[in-house]
PyMOL CGO cylinders between C-alpha atoms (Angstrom):
from pymol import cmd
from pymol.cgo import CYLINDER

trace = [
    CYLINDER, 248.29, 71.58, 52.30, 250.62, 71.94, 49.53, 0.3, 1, 1, 1, 1, 1, 1,
    CYLINDER, 250.62, 71.94, 49.53, 251.65, 68.38, 50.42, 0.3, 1, 1, 1, 1, 1, 1,
    CYLINDER, 251.65, 68.38, 50.42, 248.27, 67.04, 50.30, 0.3, 1, 1, 1, 1, 1, 1,
    CYLINDER, 248.27, 67.04, 50.30, 247.75, 68.55, 46.73, 0.3, 1, 1, 1, 1, 1, 1,
    CYLINDER, 247.75, 68.55, 46.73, 250.57, 66.66, 45.34, 0.3, 1, 1, 1, 1, 1, 1,
    CYLINDER, 250.57, 66.66, 45.34, 249.23, 63.70, 47.01, 0.3, 1, 1, 1, 1, 1, 1,
    CYLINDER, 249.23, 63.70, 47.01, 246.02, 63.71, 45.77, 0.3, 1, 1, 1, 1, 1, 1,
    CYLINDER, 246.02, 63.71, 45.77, 247.45, 64.61, 42.31, 0.3, 1, 1, 1, 1, 1, 1,
    CYLINDER, 247.45, 64.61, 42.31, 249.83, 61.78, 42.51, 0.3, 1, 1, 1, 1, 1, 1,
    CYLINDER, 249.83, 61.78, 42.51, 247.15, 59.58, 43.34, 0.3, 1, 1, 1, 1, 1, 1,
    CYLINDER, 247.15, 59.58, 43.34, 245.02, 60.73, 40.51, 0.3, 1, 1, 1, 1, 1, 1,
    CYLINDER, 245.02, 60.73, 40.51, 248.03, 59.94, 38.10, 0.3, 1, 1, 1, 1, 1, 1,
    CYLINDER, 248.03, 59.94, 38.10, 248.54, 56.30, 39.53, 0.3, 1, 1, 1, 1, 1, 1,
    CYLINDER, 248.54, 56.30, 39.53, 244.55, 55.68, 39.02, 0.3, 1, 1, 1, 1, 1, 1,
    CYLINDER, 244.55, 55.68, 39.02, 244.75, 56.72, 35.37, 0.3, 1, 1, 1, 1, 1, 1,
    CYLINDER, 244.75, 56.72, 35.37, 247.86, 54.85, 34.91, 0.3, 1, 1, 1, 1, 1, 1,
    CYLINDER, 247.86, 54.85, 34.91, 246.14, 51.65, 36.46, 0.3, 1, 1, 1, 1, 1, 1,
    CYLINDER, 246.14, 51.65, 36.46, 242.81, 52.04, 34.40, 0.3, 1, 1, 1, 1, 1, 1,
    CYLINDER, 242.81, 52.04, 34.40, 244.99, 52.51, 31.36, 0.3, 1, 1, 1, 1, 1, 1,
    CYLINDER, 244.99, 52.51, 31.36, 246.61, 49.37, 32.40, 0.3, 1, 1, 1, 1, 1, 1,
    CYLINDER, 246.61, 49.37, 32.40, 243.62, 47.35, 32.51, 0.3, 1, 1, 1, 1, 1, 1,
    CYLINDER, 243.62, 47.35, 32.51, 243.13, 45.39, 29.16, 0.3, 1, 1, 1, 1, 1, 1,
    CYLINDER, 243.13, 45.39, 29.16, 240.26, 46.46, 27.54, 0.3, 1, 1, 1, 1, 1, 1,
    CYLINDER, 240.26, 46.46, 27.54, 238.42, 43.95, 24.84, 0.3, 1, 1, 1, 1, 1, 1,
    CYLINDER, 238.42, 43.95, 24.84, 236.20, 44.98, 22.19, 0.3, 1, 1, 1, 1, 1, 1,
    CYLINDER, 236.20, 44.98, 22.19, 234.64, 43.29, 19.41, 0.3, 1, 1, 1, 1, 1, 1,
    CYLINDER, 234.64, 43.29, 19.41, 233.95, 44.43, 15.65, 0.3, 1, 1, 1, 1, 1, 1,
    CYLINDER, 233.95, 44.43, 15.65, 230.42, 46.19, 15.33, 0.3, 1, 1, 1, 1, 1, 1,
    CYLINDER, 230.42, 46.19, 15.33, 228.38, 44.12, 13.30, 0.3, 1, 1, 1, 1, 1, 1,
    CYLINDER, 228.38, 44.12, 13.30, 224.74, 45.18, 11.77, 0.3, 1, 1, 1, 1, 1, 1,
    CYLINDER, 224.74, 45.18, 11.77, 222.10, 42.23, 11.65, 0.3, 1, 1, 1, 1, 1, 1,
    CYLINDER, 222.10, 42.23, 11.65, 218.77, 43.15, 10.05, 0.3, 1, 1, 1, 1, 1, 1,
    CYLINDER, 218.77, 43.15, 10.05, 215.91, 42.31, 12.32, 0.3, 1, 1, 1, 1, 1, 1,
    CYLINDER, 215.91, 42.31, 12.32, 213.41, 41.21, 9.02, 0.3, 1, 1, 1, 1, 1, 1,
    CYLINDER, 213.41, 41.21, 9.02, 213.65, 38.30, 7.42, 0.3, 1, 1, 1, 1, 1, 1,
    CYLINDER, 213.65, 38.30, 7.42, 213.17, 39.70, 4.09, 0.3, 1, 1, 1, 1, 1, 1,
    CYLINDER, 213.17, 39.70, 4.09, 216.68, 41.18, 4.68, 0.3, 1, 1, 1, 1, 1, 1,
    CYLINDER, 216.68, 41.18, 4.68, 218.39, 38.55, 7.05, 0.3, 1, 1, 1, 1, 1, 1,
    CYLINDER, 218.39, 38.55, 7.05, 217.23, 35.36, 4.89, 0.3, 1, 1, 1, 1, 1, 1,
    CYLINDER, 217.23, 35.36, 4.89, 216.46, 33.75, 8.42, 0.3, 1, 1, 1, 1, 1, 1,
    CYLINDER, 216.46, 33.75, 8.42, 213.06, 32.55, 8.48, 0.3, 1, 1, 1, 1, 1, 1,
    CYLINDER, 213.06, 32.55, 8.48, 212.36, 33.89, 5.14, 0.3, 1, 1, 1, 1, 1, 1,
    CYLINDER, 212.36, 33.89, 5.14, 210.09, 31.47, 3.47, 0.3, 1, 1, 1, 1, 1, 1,
    CYLINDER, 210.09, 31.47, 3.47, 207.93, 31.48, 6.93, 0.3, 1, 1, 1, 1, 1, 1,
    CYLINDER, 207.93, 31.48, 6.93, 207.97, 35.26, 6.39, 0.3, 1, 1, 1, 1, 1, 1,
    CYLINDER, 207.97, 35.26, 6.39, 206.97, 35.04, 2.92, 0.3, 1, 1, 1, 1, 1, 1,
    CYLINDER, 206.97, 35.04, 2.92, 203.73, 32.46, 3.63, 0.3, 1, 1, 1, 1, 1, 1,
    CYLINDER, 203.73, 32.46, 3.63, 202.63, 35.12, 6.42, 0.3, 1, 1, 1, 1, 1, 1,
    CYLINDER, 202.63, 35.12, 6.42, 202.65, 37.88, 3.86, 0.3, 1, 1, 1, 1, 1, 1,
    CYLINDER, 202.65, 37.88, 3.86, 200.91, 35.79, 1.33, 0.3, 1, 1, 1, 1, 1, 1,
    CYLINDER, 200.91, 35.79, 1.33, 198.27, 34.56, 3.83, 0.3, 1, 1, 1, 1, 1, 1,
    CYLINDER, 198.27, 34.56, 3.83, 197.92, 38.53, 4.89, 0.3, 1, 1, 1, 1, 1, 1,
    CYLINDER, 197.92, 38.53, 4.89, 197.09, 39.46, 1.36, 0.3, 1, 1, 1, 1, 1, 1,
    CYLINDER, 197.09, 39.46, 1.36, 194.72, 36.46, 0.47, 0.3, 1, 1, 1, 1, 1, 1,
    CYLINDER, 194.72, 36.46, 0.47, 192.56, 37.16, 3.79, 0.3, 1, 1, 1, 1, 1, 1,
    CYLINDER, 192.56, 37.16, 3.79, 192.45, 40.94, 2.80, 0.3, 1, 1, 1, 1, 1, 1,
    CYLINDER, 192.45, 40.94, 2.80, 191.47, 40.10, -0.71, 0.3, 1, 1, 1, 1, 1, 1,
    CYLINDER, 191.47, 40.10, -0.71, 188.79, 37.39, 0.44, 0.3, 1, 1, 1, 1, 1, 1,
    CYLINDER, 188.79, 37.39, 0.44, 187.56, 39.94, 2.74, 0.3, 1, 1, 1, 1, 1, 1,
    CYLINDER, 187.56, 39.94, 2.74, 187.14, 42.75, -0.08, 0.3, 1, 1, 1, 1, 1, 1,
    CYLINDER, 187.14, 42.75, -0.08, 185.23, 40.48, -2.53, 0.3, 1, 1, 1, 1, 1, 1,
    CYLINDER, 185.23, 40.48, -2.53, 182.81, 39.46, 0.48, 0.3, 1, 1, 1, 1, 1, 1,
    CYLINDER, 182.81, 39.46, 0.48, 182.57, 42.88, 1.38, 0.3, 1, 1, 1, 1, 1, 1,
    CYLINDER, 182.57, 42.88, 1.38, 181.69, 43.97, -2.17, 0.3, 1, 1, 1, 1, 1, 1,
    CYLINDER, 181.69, 43.97, -2.17, 179.24, 40.74, -2.64, 0.3, 1, 1, 1, 1, 1, 1,
    CYLINDER, 179.24, 40.74, -2.64, 177.57, 41.84, 0.90, 0.3, 1, 1, 1, 1, 1, 1,
    CYLINDER, 177.57, 41.84, 0.90, 176.71, 45.22, -0.55, 0.3, 1, 1, 1, 1, 1, 1,
    CYLINDER, 176.71, 45.22, -0.55, 175.43, 44.02, -3.74, 0.3, 1, 1, 1, 1, 1, 1,
    CYLINDER, 175.43, 44.02, -3.74, 173.18, 41.33, -1.79, 0.3, 1, 1, 1, 1, 1, 1,
    CYLINDER, 173.18, 41.33, -1.79, 171.87, 44.37, 0.70, 0.3, 1, 1, 1, 1, 1, 1,
    CYLINDER, 171.87, 44.37, 0.70, 171.48, 46.68, -2.55, 0.3, 1, 1, 1, 1, 1, 1,
    CYLINDER, 171.48, 46.68, -2.55, 169.22, 43.89, -4.24, 0.3, 1, 1, 1, 1, 1, 1,
    CYLINDER, 169.22, 43.89, -4.24, 167.11, 43.03, -0.58, 0.3, 1, 1, 1, 1, 1, 1,
    CYLINDER, 167.11, 43.03, -0.58, 166.66, 47.09, -0.52, 0.3, 1, 1, 1, 1, 1, 1,
    CYLINDER, 166.66, 47.09, -0.52, 165.13, 47.18, -4.25, 0.3, 1, 1, 1, 1, 1, 1,
    CYLINDER, 165.13, 47.18, -4.25, 163.26, 44.00, -3.69, 0.3, 1, 1, 1, 1, 1, 1,
    CYLINDER, 163.26, 44.00, -3.69, 161.58, 45.54, -0.59, 0.3, 1, 1, 1, 1, 1, 1,
    CYLINDER, 161.58, 45.54, -0.59, 160.46, 48.70, -2.18, 0.3, 1, 1, 1, 1, 1, 1,
    CYLINDER, 160.46, 48.70, -2.18, 156.66, 49.38, -2.20, 0.3, 1, 1, 1, 1, 1, 1,
    CYLINDER, 156.66, 49.38, -2.20, 156.80, 49.37, -5.98, 0.3, 1, 1, 1, 1, 1, 1,
    CYLINDER, 156.80, 49.37, -5.98, 158.17, 45.73, -5.73, 0.3, 1, 1, 1, 1, 1, 1,
    CYLINDER, 158.17, 45.73, -5.73, 156.01, 44.85, -3.56, 0.3, 1, 1, 1, 1, 1, 1,
    CYLINDER, 156.01, 44.85, -3.56, 153.03, 45.80, -5.63, 0.3, 1, 1, 1, 1, 1, 1,
    CYLINDER, 153.03, 45.80, -5.63, 154.23, 44.50, -8.64, 0.3, 1, 1, 1, 1, 1, 1,
    CYLINDER, 154.23, 44.50, -8.64, 154.97, 40.87, -6.69, 0.3, 1, 1, 1, 1, 1, 1,
    CYLINDER, 154.97, 40.87, -6.69, 151.27, 40.93, -5.29, 0.3, 1, 1, 1, 1, 1, 1,
    CYLINDER, 151.27, 40.93, -5.29, 149.59, 42.02, -8.67, 0.3, 1, 1, 1, 1, 1, 1,
    CYLINDER, 149.59, 42.02, -8.67, 151.94, 39.44, -10.69, 0.3, 1, 1, 1, 1, 1, 1,
    CYLINDER, 151.94, 39.44, -10.69, 150.45, 36.75, -8.14, 0.3, 1, 1, 1, 1, 1, 1,
    CYLINDER, 150.45, 36.75, -8.14, 146.90, 37.85, -8.52, 0.3, 1, 1, 1, 1, 1, 1,
    CYLINDER, 146.90, 37.85, -8.52, 147.06, 37.77, -12.54, 0.3, 1, 1, 1, 1, 1, 1,
    CYLINDER, 147.06, 37.77, -12.54, 148.63, 34.38, -12.40, 0.3, 1, 1, 1, 1, 1, 1,
    CYLINDER, 148.63, 34.38, -12.40, 146.35, 33.16, -9.89, 0.3, 1, 1, 1, 1, 1, 1,
    CYLINDER, 146.35, 33.16, -9.89, 143.27, 34.49, -12.02, 0.3, 1, 1, 1, 1, 1, 1,
    CYLINDER, 143.27, 34.49, -12.02, 144.95, 32.87, -15.58, 0.3, 1, 1, 1, 1, 1, 1,
    CYLINDER, 144.95, 32.87, -15.58, 145.47, 29.68, -13.54, 0.3, 1, 1, 1, 1, 1, 1,
    CYLINDER, 145.47, 29.68, -13.54, 141.52, 29.88, -12.55, 0.3, 1, 1, 1, 1, 1, 1,
    CYLINDER, 141.52, 29.88, -12.55, 140.61, 30.67, -16.16, 0.3, 1, 1, 1, 1, 1, 1,
    CYLINDER, 140.61, 30.67, -16.16, 142.48, 28.01, -17.54, 0.3, 1, 1, 1, 1, 1, 1,
    CYLINDER, 142.48, 28.01, -17.54, 141.12, 25.33, -15.01, 0.3, 1, 1, 1, 1, 1, 1,
    CYLINDER, 141.12, 25.33, -15.01, 137.43, 26.59, -15.96, 0.3, 1, 1, 1, 1, 1, 1,
    CYLINDER, 137.43, 26.59, -15.96, 138.23, 26.02, -19.58, 0.3, 1, 1, 1, 1, 1, 1,
    CYLINDER, 138.23, 26.02, -19.58, 139.51, 22.91, -19.57, 0.3, 1, 1, 1, 1, 1, 1,
    CYLINDER, 139.51, 22.91, -19.57, 136.22, 21.69, -17.94, 0.3, 1, 1, 1, 1, 1, 1,
    CYLINDER, 136.22, 21.69, -17.94, 133.99, 24.04, -19.71, 0.3, 1, 1, 1, 1, 1, 1,
    CYLINDER, 133.99, 24.04, -19.71, 132.28, 22.20, -22.34, 0.3, 1, 1, 1, 1, 1, 1,
    CYLINDER, 132.28, 22.20, -22.34, 130.27, 25.36, -23.67, 0.3, 1, 1, 1, 1, 1, 1,
    CYLINDER, 130.27, 25.36, -23.67, 127.43, 23.01, -25.22, 0.3, 1, 1, 1, 1, 1, 1,
    CYLINDER, 127.43, 23.01, -25.22, 129.99, 21.05, -27.27, 0.3, 1, 1, 1, 1, 1, 1,
    CYLINDER, 129.99, 21.05, -27.27, 129.65, 17.30, -27.37, 0.3, 1, 1, 1, 1, 1, 1,
    CYLINDER, 129.65, 17.30, -27.37, 133.50, 15.92, -28.25, 0.3, 1, 1, 1, 1, 1, 1,
    CYLINDER, 133.50, 15.92, -28.25, 133.11, 12.26, -29.39, 0.3, 1, 1, 1, 1, 1, 1,
    CYLINDER, 133.11, 12.26, -29.39, 136.23, 10.49, -28.02, 0.3, 1, 1, 1, 1, 1, 1,
    CYLINDER, 136.23, 10.49, -28.02, 136.74, 8.82, -31.66, 0.3, 1, 1, 1, 1, 1, 1,
    CYLINDER, 136.74, 8.82, -31.66, 136.37, 11.91, -33.60, 0.3, 1, 1, 1, 1, 1, 1,
    CYLINDER, 136.37, 11.91, -33.60, 139.20, 14.69, -33.25, 0.3, 1, 1, 1, 1, 1, 1,
    CYLINDER, 139.20, 14.69, -33.25, 137.07, 17.24, -35.04, 0.3, 1, 1, 1, 1, 1, 1,
    CYLINDER, 137.07, 17.24, -35.04, 134.78, 17.09, -32.23, 0.3, 1, 1, 1, 1, 1, 1,
    CYLINDER, 134.78, 17.09, -32.23, 137.29, 17.64, -29.15, 0.3, 1, 1, 1, 1, 1, 1,
    CYLINDER, 137.29, 17.64, -29.15, 137.74, 21.01, -27.59, 0.3, 1, 1, 1, 1, 1, 1,
    CYLINDER, 137.74, 21.01, -27.59, 141.37, 22.69, -27.26, 0.3, 1, 1, 1, 1, 1, 1,
    CYLINDER, 141.37, 22.69, -27.26, 143.42, 25.51, -26.56, 0.3, 1, 1, 1, 1, 1, 1,
    CYLINDER, 143.42, 25.51, -26.56, 146.97, 26.63, -26.37, 0.3, 1, 1, 1, 1, 1, 1,
    CYLINDER, 146.97, 26.63, -26.37, 148.28, 29.53, -24.32, 0.3, 1, 1, 1, 1, 1, 1,
    CYLINDER, 148.28, 29.53, -24.32, 151.74, 31.25, -24.65, 0.3, 1, 1, 1, 1, 1, 1,
    CYLINDER, 151.74, 31.25, -24.65, 152.84, 31.99, -21.33, 0.3, 1, 1, 1, 1, 1, 1,
    CYLINDER, 152.84, 31.99, -21.33, 156.10, 33.70, -21.22, 0.3, 1, 1, 1, 1, 1, 1,
    CYLINDER, 156.10, 33.70, -21.22, 157.25, 31.90, -24.31, 0.3, 1, 1, 1, 1, 1, 1,
    CYLINDER, 157.25, 31.90, -24.31, 156.27, 28.65, -23.13, 0.3, 1, 1, 1, 1, 1, 1,
    CYLINDER, 156.27, 28.65, -23.13, 153.32, 26.62, -24.50, 0.3, 1, 1, 1, 1, 1, 1,
    CYLINDER, 153.32, 26.62, -24.50, 150.42, 25.23, -22.55, 0.3, 1, 1, 1, 1, 1, 1,
    CYLINDER, 150.42, 25.23, -22.55, 148.27, 23.41, -24.90, 0.3, 1, 1, 1, 1, 1, 1,
    CYLINDER, 148.27, 23.41, -24.90, 145.14, 21.34, -23.68, 0.3, 1, 1, 1, 1, 1, 1,
    CYLINDER, 145.14, 21.34, -23.68, 143.06, 18.85, -25.49, 0.3, 1, 1, 1, 1, 1, 1,
    CYLINDER, 143.06, 18.85, -25.49, 139.59, 17.55, -24.21, 0.3, 1, 1, 1, 1, 1, 1,
    CYLINDER, 139.59, 17.55, -24.21, 138.20, 14.62, -26.02, 0.3, 1, 1, 1, 1, 1, 1,
    CYLINDER, 138.20, 14.62, -26.02, 135.15, 13.95, -23.88, 0.3, 1, 1, 1, 1, 1, 1,
    CYLINDER, 135.15, 13.95, -23.88, 136.44, 11.19, -21.20, 0.3, 1, 1, 1, 1, 1, 1,
    CYLINDER, 136.44, 11.19, -21.20, 140.03, 12.92, -20.61, 0.3, 1, 1, 1, 1, 1, 1,
    CYLINDER, 140.03, 12.92, -20.61, 141.77, 16.25, -20.71, 0.3, 1, 1, 1, 1, 1, 1,
    CYLINDER, 141.77, 16.25, -20.71, 145.34, 16.30, -21.79, 0.3, 1, 1, 1, 1, 1, 1,
    CYLINDER, 145.34, 16.30, -21.79, 147.73, 18.96, -20.70, 0.3, 1, 1, 1, 1, 1, 1,
    CYLINDER, 147.73, 18.96, -20.70, 151.02, 19.68, -22.74, 0.3, 1, 1, 1, 1, 1, 1,
    CYLINDER, 151.02, 19.68, -22.74, 153.47, 22.03, -21.08, 0.3, 1, 1, 1, 1, 1, 1,
    CYLINDER, 153.47, 22.03, -21.08, 156.28, 22.85, -23.35, 0.3, 1, 1, 1, 1, 1, 1,
    CYLINDER, 156.28, 22.85, -23.35, 159.27, 24.58, -21.94, 0.3, 1, 1, 1, 1, 1, 1,
    CYLINDER, 159.27, 24.58, -21.94, 161.27, 26.76, -23.87, 0.3, 1, 1, 1, 1, 1, 1,
    CYLINDER, 161.27, 26.76, -23.87, 164.29, 28.54, -23.41, 0.3, 1, 1, 1, 1, 1, 1,
    CYLINDER, 164.29, 28.54, -23.41, 165.81, 31.18, -26.01, 0.3, 1, 1, 1, 1, 1, 1,
    CYLINDER, 165.81, 31.18, -26.01, 163.32, 29.72, -28.39, 0.3, 1, 1, 1, 1, 1, 1,
    CYLINDER, 163.32, 29.72, -28.39, 164.55, 25.90, -27.98, 0.3, 1, 1, 1, 1, 1, 1,
    CYLINDER, 164.55, 25.90, -27.98, 162.58, 23.05, -26.65, 0.3, 1, 1, 1, 1, 1, 1,
    CYLINDER, 162.58, 23.05, -26.65, 164.11, 22.10, -23.38, 0.3, 1, 1, 1, 1, 1, 1,
    CYLINDER, 164.11, 22.10, -23.38, 161.38, 19.98, -21.70, 0.3, 1, 1, 1, 1, 1, 1,
    CYLINDER, 161.38, 19.98, -21.70, 157.92, 18.50, -22.25, 0.3, 1, 1, 1, 1, 1, 1,
    CYLINDER, 157.92, 18.50, -22.25, 155.55, 17.37, -19.58, 0.3, 1, 1, 1, 1, 1, 1,
    CYLINDER, 155.55, 17.37, -19.58, 152.14, 15.78, -20.66, 0.3, 1, 1, 1, 1, 1, 1,
    CYLINDER, 152.14, 15.78, -20.66, 149.41, 15.52, -17.75, 0.3, 1, 1, 1, 1, 1, 1,
    CYLINDER, 149.41, 15.52, -17.75, 146.46, 13.31, -18.76, 0.3, 1, 1, 1, 1, 1, 1,
    CYLINDER, 146.46, 13.31, -18.76, 143.34, 13.80, -16.24, 0.3, 1, 1, 1, 1, 1, 1,
    CYLINDER, 143.34, 13.80, -16.24, 140.28, 11.59, -16.60, 0.3, 1, 1, 1, 1, 1, 1,
    CYLINDER, 140.28, 11.59, -16.60, 137.30, 13.94, -16.36, 0.3, 1, 1, 1, 1, 1, 1,
    CYLINDER, 137.30, 13.94, -16.36, 135.05, 10.89, -15.91, 0.3, 1, 1, 1, 1, 1, 1,
    CYLINDER, 135.05, 10.89, -15.91, 135.99, 10.56, -12.47, 0.3, 1, 1, 1, 1, 1, 1,
    CYLINDER, 135.99, 10.56, -12.47, 135.18, 14.02, -11.76, 0.3, 1, 1, 1, 1, 1, 1,
    CYLINDER, 135.18, 14.02, -11.76, 131.66, 13.74, -13.34, 0.3, 1, 1, 1, 1, 1, 1,
    CYLINDER, 131.66, 13.74, -13.34, 132.24, 15.92, -16.29, 0.3, 1, 1, 1, 1, 1, 1,
    CYLINDER, 132.24, 15.92, -16.29, 131.98, 13.02, -19.21, 0.3, 1, 1, 1, 1, 1, 1,
    CYLINDER, 131.98, 13.02, -19.21, 129.43, 14.34, -22.18, 0.3, 1, 1, 1, 1, 1, 1,
    CYLINDER, 129.43, 14.34, -22.18, 128.48, 11.07, -22.78, 0.3, 1, 1, 1, 1, 1, 1,
    CYLINDER, 128.48, 11.07, -22.78, 128.70, 7.68, -21.24, 0.3, 1, 1, 1, 1, 1, 1,
    CYLINDER, 128.70, 7.68, -21.24, 132.45, 7.42, -19.68, 0.3, 1, 1, 1, 1, 1, 1,
    CYLINDER, 132.45, 7.42, -19.68, 134.20, 4.07, -19.73, 0.3, 1, 1, 1, 1, 1, 1,
    CYLINDER, 134.20, 4.07, -19.73, 135.03, 3.91, -16.29, 0.3, 1, 1, 1, 1, 1, 1,
]
cmd.load_cgo(trace, "trace")
């Protein structure tokens, strides 16, 4: 038994010596960064990716803010009060347009002479800073619309209506 222990012990020492004799190779331990920001490899592509992410994030934030504003405007326009005001405004403008068109053809007993300006029927309305002027000379009605922006005349529209074709002449129409 002692002999077998010595044999095992000798074999163990020989095994250790054999292991020690085997050449061990190693290299220097070098740390490499995985991020292109530190290593410089593919760095420009990395920066472009970051820039694109920042740009799209900002664009999404702007779009969300714009959508929120549009939603708020829609909500404000769809309140009962806003609908009532729009309906009332529409009816007032409709009545105003009806009254203006009636006054264009309403002679009220006047007999305008196309050659005498003092007998012509005319009127002017200031509508939200814009002037609507009509002149009825007995054979035509001239409607002049002057559009103003901040007190400055920006456009003039003139419409001439031959009232003889509507049967509205006071005297004999020329045709």
